[in-house]
C-alpha positions, 0 to 999 in steps of 0.5 A: 841451099843453106840447109844442104850446106848445114847438112853436109857440114854436120855429116862431115863433122860426124864422119871426121869424129868417128874416123878419128875415134876408130883410127887409133891403135890401142897400146898397152898402158895408155889411158884412152878415156878421161873416165877412169871407169872406162880405162881398163881396155888394154889388149893382152894376148892370152897364149892358150891355144885350146882356149883360142880354138874353142872361142874362135873355131868351135861350133857352139851348141846351147844345150838349154835349147833342147830342154823339154819345157820352160818349167824345166828350163826355169828350174835349172840354175845352169848354163850348158854349152857344147863346144865342138872342134873338128879333128882336121889332122885325121883323114876323112872317113869319106875319101871324096868329102872334105870334113872331119869324121871325128870331133872333140867335144867339150862341155862348158857349164856355169852355175847361176848360183852365187858364188858363180862358178864355171867349168869345162869338161873334155868329153873326148873324140867321137864322130858326133854327139846328139839326141839330147834328152833332159831328165828331171833333177832334184838339184838346181845346179845339176844337169841330168841328161841322156845323149847318143855318141855316134862313131861317125857323123850322121852326114858320113853315115848317110853318104857312105852306108859301108860305115854303118857296119858294126855298132855305130852308136851308144846311149849315155846318161850323164849328171853334170855340175860345176863340182863334177861329172858322172857318165853311165853307159845305157845298155 
């Protein structure tokens, strides 16, 4: 019985201590830590709608996962992510479906080389980007790849075959680095 009482005391103490730590609201300019190295935690509103939407709402696709092999992945000194935001203002291309038929694509790139640099490129609005193929690049800080831009998302083409009339996709080749981007349409 004495052990049970000791266990209840320990559990209660831990719960009270954790609740006390978690119950405080952060206020700007207040030092919450005795350790000066930890005192930089201060809430600040970043008033940038695009940044907020990219971080909170966008689908994130790690383009390095589509590398053909570990040897290519280890040779490239970049991180490459595609961020996809739906265009909810545009009506759906399929009346009975709820979903965006045009999405805004952003390509975020960061170099691992010192000094580290990061950039974001807006690739524009299309139905879908896909079929990424990494190509060899002589530069460690440049990504060279091909991809297909689809007029409509694939789910829409599968659901509504009438959308498939005319040219529905175009293949592109792209060279991307933190210094710039170059895109060429493949005929």
